[in-house]
C-alpha positions as CSV (number, residue, x, y, z in Angstrom):
1,M,-22.7,12.8,-72.6
2,L,-26.1,13.9,-71.6
3,R,-24.7,14.3,-67.9
4,F,-22.0,16.1,-69.1
5,L,-23.8,18.7,-71.0
6,Y,-25.9,19.0,-67.8
7,F,-22.8,19.6,-65.6
8,V,-21.3,22.4,-67.9
9,T,-24.8,24.1,-68.2
10,L,-25.1,24.2,-64.3
11,G,-21.6,25.5,-64.1
12,L,-22.5,28.2,-66.5
13,I,-25.6,29.0,-64.3
14,L,-23.7,29.0,-61.4
15,V,-21.0,31.4,-62.8
16,A,-23.7,33.6,-64.2
17,L,-25.4,34.2,-60.4
18,I,-22.1,34.5,-58.9
19,M,-21.5,37.4,-61.4
20,A,-25.1,38.7,-61.0
21,A,-24.6,38.7,-57.0
22,S,-21.3,40.3,-57.3
23,Q,-22.1,43.1,-59.6
24,C,-25.5,43.9,-57.3
25,A,-23.3,43.8,-54.0
26,L,-20.7,45.8,-55.5
27,A,-22.4,48.4,-57.3
28,P,-21.8,52.0,-56.7
29,S,-25.5,52.5,-55.4
30,P,-27.2,50.8,-53.2
31,E,-30.6,51.0,-55.3
32,M,-31.0,48.1,-57.4
33,K,-33.0,50.1,-60.2
34,A,-29.8,51.4,-61.1
35,L,-28.6,48.3,-62.6
36,M,-30.0,48.5,-66.0
37,W,-29.6,44.4,-66.8
38,L,-31.7,43.8,-63.8
39,P,-35.7,43.7,-64.6
40,R,-37.7,46.3,-63.2
41,S,-40.0,44.6,-61.3
42,V,-37.1,42.6,-59.6
43,A,-35.4,45.9,-59.0
44,Y,-38.4,47.5,-57.3
45,W,-38.8,44.3,-55.0
46,A,-35.1,44.4,-54.2
47,D,-35.5,48.3,-53.5
48,L,-38.2,47.7,-51.0
49,Q,-36.2,44.3,-49.2
50,P,-33.0,46.0,-48.7
51,T,-31.7,43.3,-46.4
52,F,-34.0,40.3,-47.2
53,R,-33.1,40.6,-50.7
54,N,-30.0,38.6,-50.1
55,F,-31.8,35.5,-49.1
56,P,-33.3,34.6,-52.2
57,A,-29.8,35.8,-54.1
58,F,-27.7,33.2,-52.1
59,G,-30.4,30.6,-51.7
60,A,-30.4,30.5,-55.3
61,I,-26.7,30.4,-55.8
62,S,-26.4,27.7,-53.0
63,L,-29.2,25.6,-54.6
64,I,-27.5,25.5,-57.8
65,A,-23.9,24.8,-56.5
66,V,-25.4,21.7,-54.6
67,F,-26.7,20.5,-58.1
68,F,-23.4,21.1,-59.7
69,V,-21.5,19.4,-56.9
70,H,-23.8,16.6,-57.2
71,F,-23.5,16.1,-60.7
72,G,-19.8,16.7,-60.6
73,F,-19.1,14.2,-58.0
74,H,-21.7,11.7,-59.0
75,S,-23.0,12.0,-55.4
76,L,-23.6,14.3,-52.5
77,N,-23.3,13.5,-49.0
78,W,-23.9,15.9,-46.2
79,G,-20.3,16.9,-45.9
80,R,-20.2,18.2,-49.3
81,A,-23.7,20.3,-48.9
82,V,-22.3,21.8,-45.8
83,F,-19.1,22.7,-47.5
84,V,-21.1,24.3,-50.4
85,T,-23.0,26.3,-48.0
86,L,-20.0,27.1,-45.9
87,L,-18.4,28.5,-49.4
88,V,-21.5,30.4,-50.3
89,S,-21.6,31.9,-46.6
90,V,-17.8,33.0,-46.8
91,F,-18.6,34.4,-50.6
92,S,-21.6,36.6,-48.9
93,I,-19.2,37.9,-46.3
94,I,-16.5,38.8,-48.6
95,L,-18.8,40.7,-50.8
96,E,-20.3,42.6,-47.8
97,V,-16.9,43.2,-46.4
98,M,-16.0,44.7,-49.7
99,Q,-18.6,47.4,-49.5
100,L,-16.6,49.0,-47.2
101,M,-14.5,50.3,-49.9
102,I,-17.2,51.6,-51.9
103,P,-18.3,55.1,-50.9
104,R,-22.0,55.0,-50.8
105,R,-22.4,51.4,-49.7
106,F,-21.9,50.1,-46.0
107,F,-21.4,47.2,-43.9
108,D,-24.4,45.4,-42.7
109,M,-24.7,42.4,-40.3
110,A,-28.4,41.8,-41.2
111,D,-27.2,41.6,-44.8
112,I,-24.8,38.7,-43.8
113,G,-27.4,36.9,-41.7
114,W,-29.7,36.9,-44.4
115,S,-27.1,35.8,-46.7
116,I,-26.1,32.8,-44.6
117,A,-29.8,32.1,-44.2
118,G,-30.3,31.9,-47.9
119,A,-27.2,29.7,-48.3
120,C,-28.4,27.2,-45.7
121,V,-32.1,27.2,-47.2
122,G,-30.8,26.9,-50.7
123,S,-28.6,24.1,-49.8
124,L,-31.4,22.0,-47.9
125,F,-33.6,22.6,-51.0
126,G,-31.1,21.2,-53.1
127,I,-30.6,18.2,-51.2
128,L,-34.3,17.5,-50.5
129,A,-34.8,18.1,-54.4
130,I,-31.8,15.5,-55.3
131,R,-33.0,13.0,-52.6
132,F,-36.8,13.5,-54.3
133,L,-35.8,13.0,-57.8
134,T,-33.6,9.9,-57.1
135,I,-36.2,8.2,-55.5
136,L,-38.6,9.2,-58.3
137,F,-36.5,8.4,-61.3
138,F,-33.9,6.0,-60.2
139,S,-34.9,3.7,-56.9
140,R,-35.2,0.6,-58.0
141,N,-37.1,-0.8,-55.1
142,Q,-39.8,1.6,-55.4
143,L,-41.1,1.0,-58.7
144,P,-41.1,-2.6,-60.7
145,S,-38.5,-3.6,-63.0
146,E,-39.1,-4.6,-66.4
147,K,-38.5,-8.1,-65.7
148,T,-40.8,-8.3,-62.8
149,L,-43.9,-7.3,-65.1
150,I,-42.9,-9.5,-67.6
151,S,-42.9,-12.4,-65.1
152,A,-46.2,-11.2,-63.7
153,G,-47.8,-10.9,-66.6
154,Q,-46.6,-14.6,-68.0
155,G,-48.2,-15.8,-64.5
156,A,-51.5,-14.4,-65.1
157,F,-51.7,-15.6,-68.7
158,G,-50.4,-19.1,-67.8
159,E,-53.1,-19.2,-65.1
160,C,-55.8,-18.5,-67.6
161,R,-54.5,-20.8,-70.1
162,Q,-54.5,-23.5,-67.5
163,T,-58.2,-22.9,-66.2
164,R,-59.4,-21.9,-69.5
165,R,-61.2,-18.9,-68.1
166,C,-59.7,-16.1,-70.5
């Protein structure tokens, strides 16, 4: 049940990030300060970085998408991670092409490059985070099991009783 709740939460976060990226990319003005829902500090930074701002946005989408796929399929392999990266990259290209239809917006290859780079780095960080968390919390070879600890404790106290040096 907890896994399902986590999966749904990740899905909602992913949808919110996709909607936010879509609204930013398809806004009538290229200035982010025109978006009232965006915090002023983020809008100020984004306006100073007109092409690089795509990197963290699509990196975050890709990171959450990798976690979403991992919990949806109960595993993550490189093929699924590459597919997620490809989907996020295609999504960023579609948003960039759609800007051709907006009067004050324009198509820029640098935006696509930074978007794809963000998607790749976000997927890579997602894979590494999942691997790290798996090793940290779920690896049976790394940490001693409860049975091993009990038998080790019995062995120590058994020797104590036999030699009477407790």
